[in-house]
N, C-alpha and C positions, 0 to 999 in steps of 0.2 A: 443530409450529412452535415456535421458541424466540425469546426476547427477545435481540436482538443486543447491546444494551448490557450486560445481565446476563451474557451469555456472555463478553464481553470481560473483565469483572471476575473471572469464575471462572477463565478461562485465565491471567490475570495471576498468580494465586496459585500456579500451577504452574511458570511460566517466569521468575519474578523472585524474588530474595531479598535481604535486607539484609546488607551486609557492613560491615566496620569503616571503610571509606572511601567508602561510598555503596552504591547499589543495583546488583546484578549482574543480568545478563540472559542467557538461553540463546541460543547461536548453534550452528549445525551445520556451517558452512563459510564460507570467504572465497575469492573468485574474481574474475577479470576477465570482463566481459561486453560484448556488442556494442551494446547499446541506448544511445541518446543519443550515438552516435558513439564509444562506448567509455567504460566506467565500472567502477570498483572496487566490488565488491558484497559485503556481509556478509549471509548468510542467517540470519535469526532464527527461533527456534522459537515457534510459537503464534500463532493468529489467532482472533478472536471470531466470524468468519463461517465457514461451511462451504460454500464455493462449489462447485457441481456441475461446474464447468469448471476447477477448480484443477489446477495442474501439480505441486504438491508431493506427495511420496510418502505413501502411506497410513500408514506407521509414524509419520512425524512429525506428520501431521494428527491421527491417532487416539490417539497416545501421547506427547503433549508432555512429560509428566512423566518419560519414560524416554529422551528424545532430547536430543542436544546437550550442551554444557557451559556452565557459568556463567562469564561474563567481566565484568570491570570495564569501565566506559566507556573508561578509559585503555588497557586491553589491546585492546579492540575498535578503538579509533582507531589504535593502532600497527599492527594487522593490516591495516586498510584502507590505511594509508599504505604499507605494504610492497608490497601489490598494485599500488597506484597508481604507485609509484616504479618498480617492475620493468617495468611496461607503458607508462610515460610517460603516465599518465592524469591529468586534472585534476578529475575528478568522482568522487564516492562516493555510495553509497546503501545502504539496508537493504532486503532483499527476503525472499521465502520465507515470511513471516508478516506480522503487523501491527506495524510499528515504533513506533506510539504507545503500545502496551502497555509499561508500565514508564516512566512519565513522568520520574521523577528520572534514570533511566539515560539516556534519550534527550537530555534537556536538558544533562546533563554531557558526553555524547558530542559534541553540537553545540558546546559550549564548547571542548572539546579541538580539534575540527576548525577552529574559527574562530580561536582564539588561537595555536595552534602550527603549523598547516599552511595553506598557501594553496590550499585545495580547495573546490570547490562541492559542497554537499550537497543532493541531490534526495530529498525525503521523499515516498515513494509510500505513500499511506494510503487506507483505505476511509472514513475520516472520522468513524466512529461516535463515538469518544471526543472528537474536536474539535467535533462538532456538539452533544454533550451538555454541554460545559463551555467557555464563552467564554474563561475565564481561561487555558486551555491555549494558545489561539491568541495571547493577549497575551504569554505567555512566549516563544512561538516568534518573535514579532515583533522580539525583541531581537537576532536573529542575521542578519547581513548576508549570510552565506554560503548561506543557505537558500532553496530554492524547493520549494513543496509541490504535488504532483500528487494530486488527489482522484479516486480511481477509482470511479465509480458502477457499481453492479452492475445494469445494465439501465437503461432509460429512464423507468421509472415504478414505482410501488409494487408492482403485480401482477407485473411482470418481476423485480423485486428478490426478491419472495417465491418465485417459481418457480426462480430461479437459485441462491438461497442457502438456502432452506428456513426462513428467518427471517420473523418478522412484518413486514408491509409498512411499518410505521411506521419501520423502520430506514432506508428510502429518504429519508424526511423528515429524518432525522438527518444523512444524507450531504449533502443540500442545505443544511442548517443549518451544516455544516462550511465549505462554500464561503462562505456569508454571514459567518460568524464570522471567517474568515481575511481576507476583504475588509475587514471593519470594523476589524480589528486592523492592517491595512496590510501583511500578509504577502504576499510574491510567490507567486502560485499560479495554477493553471489546472485546470479540470475535464477528466476523461477519462471515457469511458463504454464498457462492453462492449456493442457495438452488434450483435454477430453474431446475436442472437436478437430484435432489435427490428424493428418495422415502420416504414415511412416516416412514417406518421402519429404513432406514438409518439415518434419522434425529433424531429419537428416540434414536438410539444407540449413535449418536454424543452427544446429550444432556447428556446421561449417562456418556460418557467419559469426557466431560467438567466438569460435576458435581464432578467427582473424583478429579479434580484440585481445584474446588471451587464452592459451590452451587450458590453463587451470580453471578459468571461468567456464569453459565448455565442459570440462570434467565435473565441475560442481553444479551444473545445470539441474535444478530441482523440477521434477515433474509434478505439477499441481493437477489433481483430478477432481471433477465436480462432485459435490455433496448435495444430495437431493433434499434440501430443506423444503418444507411445503411451499413457501413463497417462491423459492427458486423454480420448483416444478411448474407453478402457475405462470411464472414469467417466461419460461421456456416454451410452454404451450402457446402463450400469446404471440410469441415471436416465431413459432413453428421451427424451433431448433431442437435437434435430437443429438445428444452426446454419444460418442462412441464408447466411452467409459464413464461410469458414475457409481456413487456409493450411497447407501442408506445412512443417514446420520447416526443411527444406532449401531452401525456395524462398519465403522471406518477402519481400514487396514492400519495396523500399527505403524507401518512404514511412512504413513502420511501424517502421523500425529507429532 
């Protein structure tokens, strides 16, 4: 098992670097996607968790130092804008890795999106870095264009450990992220990979989230596994069997 926070910091040294005009971050593609009713997406390289159900390719997961290209926040913002404009989309996000890695880069990217483009930014995060540092959430609170989706990896510490291979205290950092975002006044909601959870563990999770905020518990989004080919191979390798999953060609409308 590994320490989730320490691994985020280690990955950061591989996928960010300082440039003359600020911090650069590695990206490997930009695309339009169907989620949230349509959204322009920039896929970043590097995540501090190694989820056993992740859809990202092995090359990018295992060799972040050799994947993608470094972009400035301005370059990334322009690429997102081009995708959004070409598809008439009003929302953007970062995916493929953990977008909170590279804090100066993300904050400058948000500033570009907020001041130059009228786009909504959905920040999908595992929350580890936000749970470890309240001041990060305070900085995010300055952006009106932002909504944060904290993706819990399982409904409790033992599930988090089973699904990520990280120490179970990482789950507490995820819950701390929700708390820190709420305290900072950031628009946010929690989501949970529920495909490996029991009804009882989900009930207990709702109770824990309700202690942070009843609205947050009511807004808890259930994330269910999509069986992309590489996800199925990864699950077989780790001998994991989901309770609920979906063919990527037949994802229920409620999940899109």
